[in-house]
DRENLUMTI-174738 format. One record per residue (C-alpha): residue number from 0; residue in one letter; chain; x, y, z. Coordinates in nm, 3 decimals, decimal comma. Last residue first. Layout:
% residues N
<marvex num="NUM" residuo="A" cadena="A" xx="X" yy="Y" zz="Z"/>
...
% end
This chain:
% residues 61
<marvex num="60" residuo="X" cadena="A" xx="0,680" yy="-1,369" zz="1,590"/>
<marvex num="59" residuo="X" cadena="A" xx="0,530" yy="-1,072" zz="1,412"/>
<marvex num="58" residuo="X" cadena="A" xx="0,154" yy="-1,047" zz="1,378"/>
<marvex num="57" residuo="X" cadena="A" xx="0,000" yy="-1,088" zz="1,035"/>
<marvex num="56" residuo="X" cadena="A" xx="-0,133" yy="-0,770" zz="0,877"/>
<marvex num="55" residuo="X" cadena="A" xx="-0,499" yy="-0,692" zz="0,925"/>
<marvex num="54" residuo="X" cadena="A" xx="-0,727" yy="-0,709" zz="0,622"/>
<marvex num="53" residuo="X" cadena="A" xx="-0,820" yy="-0,371" zz="0,480"/>
<marvex num="52" residuo="X" cadena="A" xx="-1,123" yy="-0,195" zz="0,629"/>
<marvex num="51" residuo="X" cadena="A" xx="-1,468" yy="-0,237" zz="0,477"/>
<marvex num="50" residuo="X" cadena="A" xx="-1,693" yy="0,010" zz="0,298"/>
<marvex num="49" residuo="X" cadena="A" xx="-1,953" yy="-0,147" zz="0,072"/>
<marvex num="48" residuo="X" cadena="A" xx="-1,903" yy="-0,044" zz="-0,286"/>
<marvex num="47" residuo="X" cadena="A" xx="-2,110" yy="0,132" zz="-0,553"/>
<marvex num="46" residuo="X" cadena="A" xx="-2,278" yy="0,391" zz="-0,333"/>
<marvex num="45" residuo="X" cadena="A" xx="-2,070" yy="0,681" zz="-0,466"/>
<marvex num="44" residuo="X" cadena="A" xx="-1,952" yy="0,760" zz="-0,113"/>
<marvex num="43" residuo="X" cadena="A" xx="-1,833" yy="0,400" zz="-0,079"/>
<marvex num="42" residuo="X" cadena="A" xx="-1,573" yy="0,457" zz="-0,351"/>
<marvex num="41" residuo="X" cadena="A" xx="-1,430" yy="0,754" zz="-0,163"/>
<marvex num="40" residuo="X" cadena="A" xx="-1,429" yy="0,561" zz="0,166"/>
<marvex num="39" residuo="X" cadena="A" xx="-1,256" yy="0,264" zz="0,002"/>
<marvex num="38" residuo="X" cadena="A" xx="-0,987" yy="0,494" zz="-0,137"/>
<marvex num="37" residuo="X" cadena="A" xx="-0,937" yy="0,651" zz="0,207"/>
<marvex num="36" residuo="X" cadena="A" xx="-0,905" yy="0,308" zz="0,371"/>
<marvex num="35" residuo="X" cadena="A" xx="-0,645" yy="0,204" zz="0,112"/>
<marvex num="34" residuo="X" cadena="A" xx="-0,453" yy="0,525" zz="0,171"/>
<marvex num="33" residuo="X" cadena="A" xx="-0,468" yy="0,465" zz="0,549"/>
<marvex num="32" residuo="X" cadena="A" xx="-0,254" yy="0,153" zz="0,515"/>
<marvex num="31" residuo="X" cadena="A" xx="-0,144" yy="0,089" zz="0,872"/>
<marvex num="30" residuo="X" cadena="A" xx="-0,452" yy="-0,077" zz="1,013"/>
<marvex num="29" residuo="X" cadena="A" xx="-0,573" yy="-0,096" zz="1,369"/>
<marvex num="28" residuo="X" cadena="A" xx="-0,793" yy="-0,377" zz="1,499"/>
<marvex num="27" residuo="X" cadena="A" xx="-0,545" yy="-0,515" zz="1,747"/>
<marvex num="26" residuo="X" cadena="A" xx="-0,273" yy="-0,264" zz="1,830"/>
<marvex num="25" residuo="X" cadena="A" xx="0,048" yy="-0,287" zz="1,631"/>
<marvex num="24" residuo="X" cadena="A" xx="0,350" yy="-0,348" zz="1,845"/>
<marvex num="23" residuo="X" cadena="A" xx="0,639" yy="-0,107" zz="1,825"/>
<marvex num="22" residuo="X" cadena="A" xx="0,975" yy="-0,247" zz="1,712"/>
<marvex num="21" residuo="X" cadena="A" xx="1,240" yy="0,022" zz="1,757"/>
<marvex num="20" residuo="X" cadena="A" xx="1,070" yy="0,178" zz="2,060"/>
<marvex num="19" residuo="X" cadena="A" xx="1,023" yy="-0,159" zz="2,229"/>
<marvex num="18" residuo="X" cadena="A" xx="1,388" yy="-0,247" zz="2,168"/>
<marvex num="17" residuo="X" cadena="A" xx="1,497" yy="0,085" zz="2,320"/>
<marvex num="16" residuo="X" cadena="A" xx="1,278" yy="0,036" zz="2,630"/>
<marvex num="15" residuo="X" cadena="A" xx="1,404" yy="-0,321" zz="2,679"/>
<marvex num="14" residuo="X" cadena="A" xx="1,764" yy="-0,203" zz="2,657"/>
<marvex num="13" residuo="X" cadena="A" xx="1,695" yy="0,077" zz="2,908"/>
<marvex num="12" residuo="X" cadena="A" xx="1,549" yy="-0,172" zz="3,158"/>
<marvex num="11" residuo="X" cadena="A" xx="1,846" yy="-0,405" zz="3,113"/>
<marvex num="10" residuo="X" cadena="A" xx="2,085" yy="-0,116" zz="3,170"/>
<marvex num="9" residuo="X" cadena="A" xx="1,912" yy="-0,020" zz="3,497"/>
<marvex num="8" residuo="X" cadena="A" xx="1,911" yy="-0,380" zz="3,624"/>
<marvex num="7" residuo="X" cadena="A" xx="2,282" yy="-0,419" zz="3,543"/>
<marvex num="6" residuo="X" cadena="A" xx="2,362" yy="-0,093" zz="3,722"/>
<marvex num="5" residuo="X" cadena="A" xx="2,175" yy="-0,209" zz="4,033"/>
<marvex num="4" residuo="X" cadena="A" xx="2,342" yy="-0,550" zz="4,024"/>
<marvex num="3" residuo="X" cadena="A" xx="2,683" yy="-0,385" zz="3,985"/>
<marvex num="2" residuo="X" cadena="A" xx="2,613" yy="-0,146" zz="4,274"/>
<marvex num="1" residuo="X" cadena="A" xx="2,528" yy="-0,433" zz="4,507"/>
<marvex num="0" residuo="X" cadena="A" xx="2,173" yy="-0,510" zz="4,613"/>
% end
């Protein structure tokens, strides 16, 4: 492996790491809107509403 190939491989790896950090994937079954979950939990405590998580957001691309 020549030095240019090695350097190219290193830069490609760094580029992939930066792109992954800028656009993190959302794990299946996790929800971003914790305020909505908290409001549902407060309403469920009164016994007037069944507690359910918000609908998941559509996946990118």
